[in-house]
Each structure stands twice: as structure tokens, then as C-alpha cells.
C-alpha positions as CSV (number, residue, x, y, z in Angstrom):
1,M,23.4,-44.2,134.4
2,A,26.8,-44.6,136.3
3,Q,25.7,-41.6,138.4
4,E,23.2,-43.6,139.8
5,E,26.7,-44.7,142.2
6,N,26.1,-41.7,144.1
7,T,22.9,-43.0,146.3
8,G,23.0,-43.8,149.7
9,V,26.5,-41.6,149.9
10,G,27.1,-37.8,151.0
11,S,28.4,-34.3,149.4
12,N,32.0,-35.0,150.3
13,E,32.3,-39.0,148.9
14,Q,30.0,-38.1,145.8
15,E,33.8,-36.3,144.6
16,D,35.0,-39.7,145.2
17,L,33.2,-41.2,142.8
18,T,35.4,-42.9,139.8
19,T,32.2,-41.0,137.5
20,N,34.6,-41.5,134.0
21,T,35.6,-45.0,134.8
22,I,31.9,-46.0,135.2
23,D,31.1,-44.1,132.2
24,S,34.1,-46.0,130.3
25,L,33.0,-49.7,130.7
26,E,29.5,-48.5,130.0
27,I,31.2,-47.3,126.9
28,D,33.4,-50.7,126.3
29,L,30.2,-53.2,127.1
30,Q,27.8,-51.2,124.5
31,N,30.4,-51.2,121.9
32,D,31.2,-55.4,123.0
33,L,27.4,-55.9,122.4
34,E,27.6,-54.2,119.0
35,E,29.8,-56.6,117.4
36,E,27.7,-59.6,118.7
37,P,26.9,-61.7,115.8
38,E,23.3,-60.9,115.1
39,E,21.3,-64.6,115.6
40,D,21.1,-66.4,112.2
41,T,17.9,-67.3,110.9
42,P,17.6,-71.0,109.9
43,D,18.4,-71.6,106.1
44,V,14.9,-72.2,104.9
45,D,13.7,-71.6,101.2
46,Y,10.3,-71.0,102.0
47,S,9.6,-70.6,98.5
48,L,9.8,-74.4,98.0
49,L,8.0,-75.0,100.7
50,S,4.0,-75.6,100.2
51,K,1.4,-73.6,101.2
52,E,0.1,-75.1,104.0
53,D,4.3,-75.4,105.5
54,L,3.8,-71.6,104.8
55,V,0.6,-71.8,106.9
56,K,2.4,-73.7,110.0
57,A,5.3,-71.6,109.7
58,L,3.6,-68.6,110.4
59,E,2.1,-70.3,113.4
60,G,5.4,-70.9,114.4
61,E,6.3,-67.6,114.3
62,L,2.8,-66.4,116.1
63,A,3.4,-68.6,118.9
64,K,7.0,-67.0,119.5
65,V,5.5,-63.8,119.7
66,Q,2.5,-65.1,122.3
67,H,5.3,-66.1,124.7
68,P,5.4,-64.7,128.3
69,E,9.3,-64.1,127.8
70,F,9.3,-62.7,124.2
71,K,11.9,-60.2,123.5
72,M,11.6,-56.8,121.3
73,S,14.9,-57.7,120.1
74,S,13.7,-60.6,118.8
75,F,10.9,-59.3,116.5
76,R,13.4,-57.8,113.5
77,Q,14.2,-61.9,112.8
78,V,10.1,-62.8,113.0
79,E,9.4,-59.8,110.3
80,T,12.0,-60.9,108.2
81,V,10.5,-65.0,108.1
82,V,6.5,-63.2,107.6
83,K,7.9,-60.8,104.8
84,E,9.4,-63.6,103.1
85,I,6.0,-65.7,103.1
86,R,4.1,-62.9,102.4
87,Q,6.0,-62.1,99.4
88,I,5.6,-65.9,98.1
89,A,1.8,-65.6,99.1
90,D,0.9,-62.6,97.0
91,Q,3.0,-64.0,94.4
92,A,1.0,-67.2,94.8
93,K,-1.8,-65.6,94.7
94,K,-1.9,-63.4,91.9
95,E,-0.7,-66.7,89.6
96,E,-4.0,-68.2,90.6
97,R,-5.7,-65.0,89.7
98,E,-4.7,-64.4,86.8
99,A,-5.0,-67.8,85.9
100,A,-8.4,-68.2,86.7
101,L,-9.1,-64.7,84.8
102,K,-7.8,-66.6,81.7
103,V,-10.1,-69.1,82.2
104,Y,-12.6,-66.2,82.8
105,I,-11.9,-65.0,79.5
106,E,-11.6,-68.1,77.7
107,E,-15.5,-69.3,78.6
108,T,-17.0,-65.6,78.6
109,G,-15.4,-64.1,76.5
110,A,-14.7,-60.9,78.7
111,E,-13.1,-60.0,81.6
112,E,-16.3,-58.1,82.7
113,G,-18.2,-59.9,86.0
114,F,-14.8,-61.9,87.4
115,E,-14.3,-62.1,90.8
116,F,-11.8,-64.4,92.4
117,K,-11.3,-65.6,95.9
118,S,-8.2,-67.4,97.3
119,D,-7.8,-70.5,98.8
120,E,-7.9,-71.1,102.8
121,H,-4.1,-71.3,102.8
122,L,-4.2,-68.1,101.4
123,R,-6.4,-66.3,103.3
124,Q,-4.6,-68.1,106.9
125,I,-1.7,-66.8,105.7
126,D,-3.4,-63.1,105.3
127,A,-4.7,-63.5,108.8
128,L,-1.9,-64.9,110.5
129,S,0.5,-62.1,109.4
130,K,-2.2,-59.5,110.5
131,E,-2.3,-61.2,113.9
132,I,1.6,-60.9,114.2
133,R,1.9,-57.7,113.0
134,G,-1.2,-57.0,116.0
135,F,1.0,-58.4,118.9
136,K,3.7,-56.5,117.6
137,Q,1.8,-52.8,117.9
138,A,0.6,-53.9,121.0
139,F,4.1,-54.8,122.3
140,Y,5.2,-51.1,121.4
141,Q,2.2,-49.5,122.5
142,K,2.6,-51.3,126.1
143,Q,6.4,-50.4,126.3
144,D,5.3,-46.6,125.1
145,K,2.9,-46.8,128.4
146,E,4.9,-48.2,130.6
147,K,7.4,-45.7,129.7
148,E,4.9,-42.9,130.7
149,R,4.3,-44.6,133.4
150,N,8.0,-44.8,134.7
151,F,8.0,-41.4,133.8
152,T,5.1,-40.2,136.2
153,V,6.3,-42.2,139.1
154,K,9.9,-40.7,139.1
155,T,8.6,-37.6,138.8
156,E,5.8,-38.6,141.8
157,L,9.8,-39.9,143.8
158,L,11.1,-36.7,142.6
159,Q,9.0,-34.4,144.1
160,R,8.6,-36.6,147.7
161,L,12.6,-35.9,147.8
162,R,12.3,-32.1,147.3
163,Q,9.6,-32.3,150.0
164,L,11.5,-34.5,152.3
165,L,14.8,-31.5,151.8
166,D,12.0,-28.5,152.5
167,E,10.8,-30.4,155.9
168,E,14.7,-31.2,156.9
169,E,15.8,-27.4,155.8
170,G,12.4,-25.7,157.1
171,R,12.7,-27.0,161.4
172,E,14.9,-28.5,163.8
173,T,15.5,-32.4,163.4
174,D,16.5,-34.3,166.8
175,A,17.7,-38.1,166.0
176,S,14.6,-39.6,165.6
177,G,13.8,-36.9,163.2
178,L,16.9,-37.5,160.7
179,K,16.1,-41.4,161.2
180,S,13.1,-41.2,160.0
181,S,14.0,-38.4,157.3
182,W,16.8,-41.5,156.3
183,E,14.7,-44.2,155.9
184,E,12.0,-42.6,154.0
185,F,15.2,-40.8,151.8
186,K,16.6,-45.0,151.3
187,K,13.0,-46.0,150.6
188,I,12.7,-42.8,148.1
189,Q,16.1,-44.7,146.3
190,E,14.6,-47.9,146.5
191,E,11.7,-47.2,144.2
192,W,13.8,-45.2,142.2
193,K,16.1,-48.1,141.4
194,V,13.1,-50.1,140.5
195,A,11.2,-47.8,138.6
196,G,12.1,-48.5,134.6
197,N,13.0,-46.9,131.5
198,I,11.7,-43.8,130.5
199,A,11.4,-41.5,127.4
200,S,15.0,-40.6,126.2
201,P,14.2,-36.9,126.0
202,H,13.0,-36.5,129.6
203,N,15.8,-39.8,131.0
204,G,19.0,-36.6,131.8
205,T,16.5,-34.6,132.7
206,L,15.6,-36.3,135.4
207,W,18.6,-38.3,136.3
208,A,20.2,-34.4,136.8
209,T,17.0,-33.4,139.1
210,Y,17.3,-36.8,141.1
211,N,21.2,-36.5,140.9
212,A,21.2,-32.5,142.4
213,L,19.1,-33.3,144.8
214,I,20.7,-36.7,146.3
215,D,23.8,-34.5,146.5
216,R,21.3,-31.7,148.1
217,Y,20.1,-34.2,151.0
218,F,23.4,-35.5,151.9
219,S,25.1,-31.9,152.2
220,N,22.4,-31.8,155.6
221,R,23.6,-35.4,156.8
222,H,26.9,-35.2,158.7
223,I,25.5,-36.4,161.6
224,Y,24.8,-39.3,159.8
225,F,28.3,-40.1,158.9
226,E,28.8,-43.3,160.5
227,L,25.5,-44.8,159.1
228,K,27.2,-43.7,155.9
229,E,30.4,-45.5,156.7
230,L,29.0,-48.4,157.1
231,D,26.8,-48.3,154.1
232,R,30.0,-48.6,152.2
233,R,31.8,-50.8,153.8
234,R,28.6,-52.9,153.1
235,N,28.6,-52.0,149.3
236,A,32.5,-52.7,149.5
237,E,31.5,-56.6,150.4
238,L,28.5,-56.7,147.9
239,K,31.5,-55.3,145.2
240,A,33.6,-57.6,146.2
241,E,31.0,-60.9,146.2
242,L,30.2,-59.5,142.4
243,C,33.9,-58.9,141.0
244,Q,34.5,-62.8,142.8
245,K,31.1,-63.9,140.9
246,V,32.1,-62.7,137.5
247,E,36.4,-63.6,137.6
248,E,34.2,-67.7,138.3
249,L,32.9,-66.9,135.0
250,G,36.2,-66.1,133.4
251,K,37.7,-69.5,135.1
252,S,34.7,-71.5,133.6
253,L,35.8,-71.1,130.7
254,E,38.9,-73.3,130.7
255,S,36.2,-76.2,130.9
256,R,33.4,-74.8,128.3
257,P,32.9,-72.8,125.3
258,M,32.4,-68.9,125.6
259,S,28.8,-68.6,124.6
260,R,25.6,-65.7,124.7
261,E,24.4,-66.9,127.9
262,I,27.8,-66.4,129.9
263,L,27.8,-62.5,128.6
264,A,23.9,-62.5,129.6
265,E,24.8,-63.3,133.3
266,A,28.0,-60.9,133.5
267,N,25.9,-58.3,131.7
268,L,23.3,-58.9,134.8
269,I,25.8,-58.8,137.6
270,F,27.0,-55.3,135.6
271,E,24.0,-54.3,136.4
272,E,23.9,-54.9,140.0
273,Y,27.3,-53.8,140.3
274,K,26.5,-50.3,138.9
275,H,23.3,-49.6,141.2
276,L,25.4,-50.3,144.3
277,G,26.5,-47.6,146.3
278,P,29.9,-46.4,146.8
279,A,32.6,-48.2,148.8
280,P,35.1,-46.7,151.4
281,K,37.1,-44.3,149.3
282,E,40.4,-46.4,149.1
283,E,38.6,-49.4,148.2
284,Q,36.6,-47.8,145.7
285,E,39.1,-47.5,142.8
286,Q,40.7,-50.7,143.7
287,L,37.2,-52.9,143.4
288,W,36.3,-50.7,140.2
289,Q,39.4,-52.2,138.9
290,R,39.3,-55.2,139.6
291,F,35.7,-55.9,138.5
292,K,37.1,-54.1,134.7
293,L,39.8,-56.8,134.3
294,A,37.3,-59.7,134.9
295,M,34.6,-58.2,132.4
296,D,37.5,-58.0,129.9
297,V,38.3,-61.2,130.5
298,L,35.2,-62.7,129.0
299,Y,35.0,-60.0,126.3
300,D,38.3,-60.8,124.6
301,A,37.2,-64.7,125.3
302,Q,34.1,-63.4,123.3
303,R,36.0,-61.4,120.6
304,A,37.9,-64.0,119.6
305,S,34.9,-66.5,119.8
306,Y,33.5,-64.2,117.0
307,A,36.7,-64.3,115.2
308,E,36.6,-68.1,114.4
309,Q,32.7,-68.1,114.0
310,K,33.6,-65.5,111.3
311,K,36.5,-68.1,109.4
312,S,33.9,-71.1,109.8
313,M,31.5,-69.6,108.7
314,K,33.3,-67.9,105.5
315,E,34.9,-71.7,105.1
316,H,31.4,-73.0,105.2
317,Y,30.2,-70.6,102.4
318,E,33.6,-71.1,100.3
319,H,32.2,-75.1,100.2
320,K,29.1,-74.3,99.1
321,L,29.9,-71.8,97.0
322,A,31.4,-74.5,94.6
323,I,28.4,-76.5,95.1
324,Y,26.4,-73.7,93.8
325,N,28.9,-73.5,90.1
326,E,28.9,-77.0,90.1
327,I,24.7,-77.1,89.2
328,A,24.7,-73.6,87.7
329,P,25.1,-75.1,83.7
330,F,22.4,-76.9,85.1
331,T,19.9,-74.3,84.3
332,A,21.1,-74.4,80.2
333,F,20.3,-78.0,79.9
334,Q,17.7,-79.2,77.3
335,S,17.3,-82.6,75.9
336,S,14.3,-84.5,73.7
337,S,15.3,-87.8,75.9
338,I,14.1,-89.1,78.8
339,K,16.9,-91.0,80.2
340,E,18.7,-88.0,79.5
341,W,17.2,-85.9,81.3
342,N,16.4,-88.9,84.2
343,A,20.6,-89.3,84.2
344,K,20.5,-85.8,85.2
345,T,18.4,-85.4,87.6
346,K,20.4,-88.1,89.2
347,E,23.5,-85.5,88.8
348,I,21.2,-82.3,90.0
349,M,20.4,-84.6,93.2
350,A,23.6,-85.6,94.4
351,F,24.3,-82.5,93.9
352,Q,21.8,-81.4,96.3
353,D,22.8,-84.2,98.5
354,Q,26.2,-82.5,99.5
355,W,24.6,-79.1,99.9
356,V,22.4,-80.7,102.9
357,A,25.0,-82.6,104.0
358,H,27.4,-79.8,104.8
359,K,25.4,-78.1,107.4
360,G,27.2,-75.1,109.3
361,M,26.4,-71.2,109.3
362,M,27.3,-69.0,106.4
363,P,27.7,-65.0,106.6
364,R,24.4,-63.9,107.0
365,D,23.7,-61.9,103.7
366,E,25.9,-63.4,101.5
367,G,24.9,-66.9,102.9
368,K,21.7,-66.2,102.6
369,D,22.0,-65.0,98.7
370,L,24.2,-68.1,97.9
371,S,21.0,-70.5,99.3
372,K,18.3,-68.1,97.0
373,K,21.2,-68.5,94.1
374,F,21.2,-72.7,94.9
375,W,17.6,-73.2,95.1
376,G,16.9,-71.3,92.2
377,A,18.8,-72.9,90.2
378,L,17.6,-76.3,91.2
379,K,13.6,-74.9,90.7
380,T,14.7,-73.6,87.0
381,F,16.2,-76.9,86.1
382,F,13.4,-78.9,87.5
383,N,10.9,-76.0,85.6
384,N,12.5,-77.3,82.7
385,K,12.3,-80.7,83.5
386,G,8.3,-80.3,84.0
387,E,7.9,-78.1,80.4
388,F,9.7,-81.2,78.8
389,F,7.3,-83.6,80.0
390,R,4.3,-81.1,79.2
391,Q,5.4,-81.3,75.5
392,L,5.5,-84.8,75.8
393,E,2.1,-85.0,77.1
394,A,0.9,-83.0,74.0
395,K,2.4,-85.8,71.7
396,R,0.1,-88.0,74.2
397,E,-3.0,-86.2,72.9
398,V,-2.0,-86.2,69.3
399,N,-1.6,-89.9,69.5
400,L,-4.8,-89.7,71.3
401,E,-6.4,-88.3,67.9
402,L,-5.5,-91.0,66.0
403,K,-6.5,-93.9,67.9
404,T,-10.1,-91.9,67.7
405,K,-9.9,-91.7,64.2
406,M,-9.1,-95.6,63.9
407,C,-11.9,-96.3,66.2
408,E,-13.8,-94.4,64.1
409,E,-12.8,-96.7,60.9
410,A,-13.6,-99.8,62.7
411,E,-16.9,-98.7,63.6
412,A,-17.9,-98.2,60.3
413,I,-16.6,-101.6,58.6
414,L,-18.6,-102.7,61.4
415,A,-21.3,-100.7,60.9
416,T,-21.8,-102.4,57.4
417,G,-22.2,-106.0,58.8
418,E,-19.5,-107.4,56.1
419,D,-17.1,-109.9,57.4
420,T,-15.1,-109.6,54.1
421,P,-11.7,-110.7,53.8
422,A,-10.8,-107.4,52.7
423,N,-12.6,-105.9,56.1
424,T,-11.1,-108.3,57.9
425,Q,-8.0,-107.2,56.5
426,K,-8.4,-103.5,57.0
427,I,-9.4,-104.3,60.9
428,I,-6.2,-107.0,61.2
429,E,-4.2,-103.8,60.0
430,L,-5.9,-101.2,62.3
431,Q,-5.2,-103.4,65.1
432,K,-1.1,-103.7,64.4
433,K,-1.7,-99.8,63.1
434,W,-3.2,-99.3,67.2
435,K,-0.1,-100.7,68.5
436,G,2.6,-98.5,66.6
437,V,0.9,-95.6,67.6
438,G,2.5,-94.5,71.1
439,Q,1.0,-93.5,74.6
440,V,-2.3,-91.7,75.3
441,P,-3.0,-89.5,78.3
442,E,-3.5,-91.6,81.1
443,K,-7.6,-91.0,82.0
444,F,-8.1,-91.8,78.4
445,K,-5.9,-94.9,78.4
446,D,-9.0,-97.8,79.5
447,S,-11.6,-96.1,77.8
448,I,-10.1,-95.6,74.2
449,Y,-8.9,-99.2,74.3
450,D,-11.4,-100.5,75.5
451,R,-13.4,-98.5,72.8
452,F,-11.4,-100.2,69.9
453,K,-11.6,-103.6,71.2
454,K,-15.3,-103.5,71.8
455,T,-15.4,-102.6,68.7
456,C,-12.6,-105.2,67.2
457,D,-14.3,-108.2,69.2
458,G,-17.5,-107.2,67.5
459,Y,-16.3,-107.7,64.4
460,F,-14.6,-110.9,64.9
461,E,-18.1,-112.2,67.0
462,N,-20.2,-111.2,64.1
463,K,-17.4,-113.2,62.1
464,R,-17.4,-116.1,64.3
465,S,-21.0,-116.7,64.3
466,K,-20.5,-116.6,60.6
467,N,-18.0,-119.5,60.4
468,K,-18.5,-122.5,62.5
469,E,-15.6,-124.1,60.9
470,V,-13.2,-121.3,62.2
471,E,-14.9,-121.8,66.0
472,K,-14.2,-125.3,65.9
473,E,-10.1,-124.3,65.0
474,F,-10.1,-121.8,68.0
475,E,-12.5,-124.6,70.4
476,E,-9.0,-127.3,68.6
477,N,-6.6,-124.3,69.5
478,L,-8.7,-124.5,73.1
479,A,-7.3,-128.3,73.7
480,K,-4.0,-127.2,72.5
481,K,-3.4,-124.4,74.7
482,V,-5.3,-126.6,77.9
483,D,-2.7,-129.5,76.9
484,L,0.1,-127.4,77.2
485,I,-0.7,-126.1,80.1
486,E,-1.1,-129.3,82.1
487,R,2.6,-129.9,80.6
488,I,4.0,-126.5,81.9
489,E,2.5,-127.9,85.4
490,N,3.4,-131.2,85.4
491,A,7.2,-129.8,84.5
492,A,7.0,-127.5,87.7
493,S,6.6,-129.5,89.8
494,S,10.1,-131.6,88.4
495,Q,12.5,-128.7,89.9
496,D,15.2,-130.9,88.6
497,E,13.6,-130.7,84.6
498,S,13.1,-127.1,85.2
499,T,15.4,-124.5,82.9
500,L,15.4,-121.7,80.8
501,N,15.7,-123.5,77.2
502,L,12.4,-125.6,78.1
503,L,10.9,-122.4,79.3
504,S,11.3,-121.0,76.2
505,A,10.3,-124.3,74.5
506,F,7.1,-123.5,75.8
507,K,6.6,-120.0,74.8
508,S,7.3,-120.7,71.5
509,E,4.9,-123.3,71.5
510,W,1.9,-121.1,73.0
511,S,2.5,-118.9,70.7
512,S,2.3,-120.7,67.7
513,I,-0.9,-122.2,68.9
514,G,-4.1,-119.8,67.7
515,F,-7.1,-118.1,69.1
516,V,-8.9,-119.4,71.4
517,P,-12.8,-119.2,71.8
518,K,-13.8,-115.7,73.3
519,K,-15.6,-117.2,76.5
520,D,-12.6,-119.2,77.3
521,M,-10.1,-116.7,76.7
522,Q,-9.7,-115.1,80.1
523,A,-9.8,-118.2,82.4
524,T,-7.0,-119.7,79.7
525,Q,-4.8,-117.0,79.3
526,K,-4.4,-117.0,83.9
527,R,-4.1,-120.5,83.9
528,Y,-0.9,-120.6,81.5
529,I,0.5,-117.4,83.5
530,A,-0.1,-119.2,86.4
531,A,1.9,-122.2,84.9
532,I,4.4,-119.6,84.0
533,N,4.7,-118.1,87.4
534,A,5.3,-122.0,89.0
535,Y,7.8,-123.3,86.0
536,V,10.3,-119.6,86.9
537,S,9.7,-120.3,90.8
538,A,11.0,-123.9,90.3
539,I,14.1,-122.6,88.1
540,A,16.9,-122.5,90.7
541,Q,19.3,-121.1,89.3
542,L,17.6,-117.7,88.8
543,S,17.0,-115.2,91.7
544,S,13.6,-113.7,92.8
545,K,14.2,-110.6,90.4
546,E,15.4,-112.4,87.4
547,K,12.0,-114.9,88.2
548,E,9.8,-111.7,88.7
549,Q,11.5,-110.5,84.9
550,A,10.8,-113.8,83.5
551,V,6.9,-113.5,84.4
552,L,6.2,-110.1,83.5
553,E,8.3,-110.8,80.3
554,S,5.6,-113.9,79.2
555,E,3.0,-111.3,80.6
556,V,4.1,-109.2,77.8
557,E,4.5,-111.7,75.2
558,L,0.4,-112.9,75.4
559,V,-0.4,-108.8,74.3
560,R,2.5,-108.8,71.8
561,D,0.4,-112.2,70.5
562,G,-2.8,-110.6,70.6
563,E,-4.3,-111.3,74.0
564,N,-5.9,-109.5,75.9
565,N,-3.5,-106.7,77.4
566,R,-6.2,-104.6,79.7
567,G,-4.6,-106.1,83.1
568,L,-1.1,-105.4,81.3
569,Y,-2.6,-101.4,81.5
570,R,-3.6,-102.2,84.5
571,K,-0.4,-103.3,86.0
572,E,1.6,-100.2,84.1
573,T,-0.8,-97.5,85.7
574,D,-0.1,-99.3,89.5
575,I,3.8,-99.2,88.6
576,R,3.4,-95.6,87.8
577,R,1.7,-94.6,90.7
578,K,4.2,-95.9,93.1
579,V,7.0,-94.5,91.3
580,T,5.3,-91.3,91.8
581,Q,4.8,-92.4,95.4
582,L,8.6,-93.3,95.8
583,E,9.6,-90.2,94.0
584,N,7.5,-87.5,96.4
585,D,8.7,-89.7,99.6
586,I,12.8,-89.4,98.3
587,A,12.7,-85.5,97.5
588,L,10.5,-84.9,100.8
589,W,13.1,-87.2,102.8
590,Q,15.7,-85.4,101.4
591,N,14.5,-82.0,101.4
592,N,13.7,-83.0,105.3
593,I,17.6,-83.4,105.9
594,E,18.8,-80.2,105.3
595,F,16.9,-79.1,108.4
596,F,18.1,-81.2,111.1
597,A,20.7,-79.3,113.2
598,K,23.8,-80.6,114.5
599,S,23.4,-83.0,117.4
600,K,23.3,-87.1,118.2
601,T,19.9,-87.0,118.0
602,S,19.9,-85.3,114.3
603,D,21.9,-87.6,113.2
604,R,20.5,-90.5,113.8
605,L,17.5,-89.4,112.8
606,K,19.6,-88.4,109.5
607,A,21.5,-91.9,109.4
608,E,17.4,-93.6,109.6
609,F,16.6,-91.0,106.8
610,E,19.5,-91.8,104.2
611,R,18.5,-95.5,104.9
612,K,15.1,-95.2,103.4
613,I,15.9,-93.0,100.8
614,N,18.5,-95.8,99.6
615,A,16.1,-98.5,99.2
616,A,13.3,-96.3,98.1
617,L,16.2,-95.4,95.1
618,E,16.7,-99.3,95.0
619,Q,13.1,-99.9,94.6
620,L,12.2,-97.2,92.3
621,E,15.1,-98.5,89.5
622,D,13.3,-102.1,89.4
623,L,9.7,-100.7,89.1
624,K,11.1,-98.2,86.4
625,H,12.7,-100.8,84.5
626,Q,9.4,-103.4,84.9
627,L,7.8,-100.3,83.8
628,T,10.4,-99.8,80.2
629,I,9.4,-103.7,79.7
630,I,5.3,-103.0,79.4
631,Q,5.9,-100.0,77.2
632,E,7.7,-101.6,74.9
633,A,4.9,-104.5,75.2
634,I,1.9,-101.7,74.7
């Protein structure tokens, strides 16, 4: 490339070119560029993303390679992302296929005839990966074709230059002929400069031939020496302007940090400097030293910036390594207590918050390995936690079997049609035993309860139909409960008389009253709960949270006294749904915070997400407390 300095000069001047100096600068610039830190890919753990998010990530990479200004050097980053996502997708496909095959074998008893079709997201990942590979192949093929075309163009230019020389040497050329020849020669020079790169095996040969022809041409141009000198002076002016541009870039570092954009601009100026012809002999070396000194200022600043960057990256790595060492023991945690699991979850989420909050790049390979280890430790902990709850669910299956047997016993008693004291006692004992059995799987909770309740209600309904005096007692109980409700309602209208002690007295009196007729049970219970709500609201010394808890405890006491608890089951289901939604929202918000870059805008977004997370955690704590109260009753 340094030999391009020869264009536009004669053979005498060619000996004056500082070829070694130009080559030296090219080597220095190449070494500096090789020392530049590679562009870091975002610190993203794709194994934590959903399939839909993996598809979106690949669509983003596809949009990059489709961009008209996409550069070949960026393919490495895109290939890294595609490779990671493909590995995750392949693993997911393998696991889903194995799971499907297992189910198929369990159902059919053999593997023959099994067919597996991956889901839409995995197929999208395959299609996007192939499309990106296609763009890559087309990109390199286009470059190869461009180099072949450039080789053809430069070969034709050499042929034109030889023909021009042969014509000048084979005839007498007057002034007009020399001028015409000079214009054709300059045109060939410009077209040569515009022509791009060619395949490396031919590059040296073409350059050697080109420069030999240039030397041969100028050896015949003594008559145009004055024109060459004018061209040299113009080159000197242009090179001085380029020196000034690079010097101004160096001065700008006083008010702004060194960046890749500044270095790229300097390299473009250097390319322009190389393609200019030589300056007058007495100025050539002086201009070159001035230009090289200005470039050295930029590269010294770039090296210093990179050294500081490496120091900062090491500090970030050490800080995050300390966080990882704190959570590593969590991977071995085991417990049979839900509270202990929840407590450990809060601890590990706090360390995750510290990890996410600490922004900054780490050394590429070490940082990537540490990030994988950190998120892998988190994944192991939550897998262990999930296994614990899966075992807990297995216990609920056992409870379902127990309650199913109790339903069958009650149904057998009801089928006899006998309401003897012994049968009645058996039903009562089954009801007590029912309360002592733990929870069943969520999807069977209502159906198994309805089955048992329908059987027990049927038994006692038959008993009521045979015992009018019992029904009379139920009517009397109804009157007592209505009277108690009216007293509670009257007391609620007077805030001065509303106290917790009187509320306890009302509850005790209600518990002491027996059953009411079935047809009035639900309406009486609703009216009682409404009266208690009004009375609790009238107690001035209670906070809103304490009032809500007092009402919930009243509902729980109704269940303990044998009242209809279907509404409480539904309330438990609703609270569990809210808890799950809040936990998912908190996890999503916490993961989103990690990907924000450092900027004023992202800081505001981060603060907003943190506010949401804190509010959600407070609400989650209240819901879990309510759930505990309900579970103690059910």
C-alpha cells in the first residue's frame, strides 16, 4: 500500500519517497488495531429466556445482518449468539422429544410408530438460524465476486497502461500528444485507486507490475517536470491539511474521552494521506513526521484508555466473583419446611439484586464463564426448590386418596337409609377426620369437597325430614342468629360502643348457637359476615389491615364451626392466583433491570421498576399472611 505514494511522480522523484517510513506506519497502525479490545457481547444468559424470547433475539440478529451497513467483522458476534441459542433450542428439543417418547411408550408399550414434531417456536429458531447462515454465505460470496471483479478491472487497467506506454515509445509525440497521454495516465491512476481489494495471491504481483509501469511511464515524462512539481506542491498542501485534521483530533481529547469513533476517523484520514502523491523533496519527510506524530498522540491515548478499561473490568469481575461465592453454597440447600425455602429464596434474590445492580464490563472470557456459573447456581437452587414442591404435591395426592375413601364411607352410610345414632356419629367422625386431612391437588379441591359435602348434607337432610323437633330447634337457632345479627348491626351504627372485646363476645355467642335450616344457612351466613364487616369498620382504633384481618378471621371461624366453607376455598384459590402473578411479575421486573445500560433514561426506568418491585413485595407479604390464616381453617 505504501507504494501507492509513487503515483503521479517521475523516476528521479521515486527514489526520494520514504517507502520504509510509510510501511512502518502501516505496521504500527495494524499492531494498534490488533490491540483494540473486542466488542463485548451483552451479558445475557439465554438459558433463562423463554422460547418466544429466544425467537425475538434471533429476529434481532437477523435484522442486524440485513442492515445495509452491516460489517463483516460483526459476524463473529452474531455467530456467537446464534450458536448459544441453537444449543439451548437443541437441548429443549431433545428433552421434549424424550418426554414425548416416554409418554408414547407408556401408552403403547413400544417405540415403533413414534413421531415427534417440535413446537412452533423451535421451528422458528431453526428457520431464523438457517436464514442468518444464508445471509453470511451470500455476504462472503458477494465479497469474493467483488474481488474477482476488481482483479479483472485492475488487469484491464494494466493493459491500458502498457498500451499507453507502447504508443508513446513507438511514435514521436508533440505537446498536445503528451498532454493527451498525461490525461489518460491520470485517468488510469484514478480508476486504479477507486478499484477495491483483490485476492491476496495476486495483490503483490499486480502492485509490482503497476509500479513498474508507473516508473517506466515517468522516465519518459521529463518534458512535464514543471507539471509534476506543481502536482507535488498541491500534494504538500493537501497533506498539510490532513496533518492539521489529525492534530485537531488529538486536541479534542482535552474535552472528550478517547473513543473508537475518533480512531476510525483518524484511520480514514490516513488512508487519504497514503493515496496522495509525493510532496516536494524538501517537505516530504517533514510532512510525514508531522503526520506520524499526530497519529501517535491518538494511539497513545487509545492504549492508555484500554489499560484503564482493563483495570475497571478486573474490578467488576472481582466484585461479581464475591457475589457468586456467596450464593454457591445455596446449591446444596435442602429443607422440609416451606418457610425455610421461602427465607432462603429471599436471601438468594437479594444477592441476585446485588449482581444486577452492579453494572460494568468484565474480561470477556472470564466474565462470560462467571456469568454462566452465577446463573447456573441460581437455576440449581430453584430446580431444588421446585423438586421440593413437587414432592409436596405428591403428598396432596395421598390426601386425595384418603378423602376419596372418606367419601366412599359416607356414601355407603347414606345408601343404607338409616339415620341411627351410630351412623350419625360415624358421619360426624368423618367430618372431623376430613378437617384433619391436608390439602389435595388444586384441580380436585372443589370436586372432592362437593362430593363429600353433598353426601353429608344428604344424610342430615334425611335425618331432618324424619325429625321435626330437630327442625324446630334449627328454626329457633335461626331466630337467635337473626337476633344476634340485628344487635351487631345496631352496635355497628354507634362507633363509640364498638370495641374488640364486644366483637369477641359476638363471635362467641354465634359459635354457641347451633345449626339453622339448610335453606337459610347461606343467607344467614352472608348477613352475619356483612354485619361483622360493618362492626369492624366502626372500630376506630384498628388500621385498615387489622380490620381486613379481623373480617378474614371471622370467616375462618365460620368454617371451623362447620358452616359452608366453599366461599373460603374460592377465596384461597383467588389469593393463590394473585400470589403467583405477583411472584412472576417480580421475577420479570428483576430480570429486566439487569439488561438496562447505564444512562439517564435507563436509571429512571430502573427506579420505576424498583418502586414496582417494593410495592409488589409488600402486597405479596399481606396475601401470604391471609393465605396462612385460611389454610389453618381448611
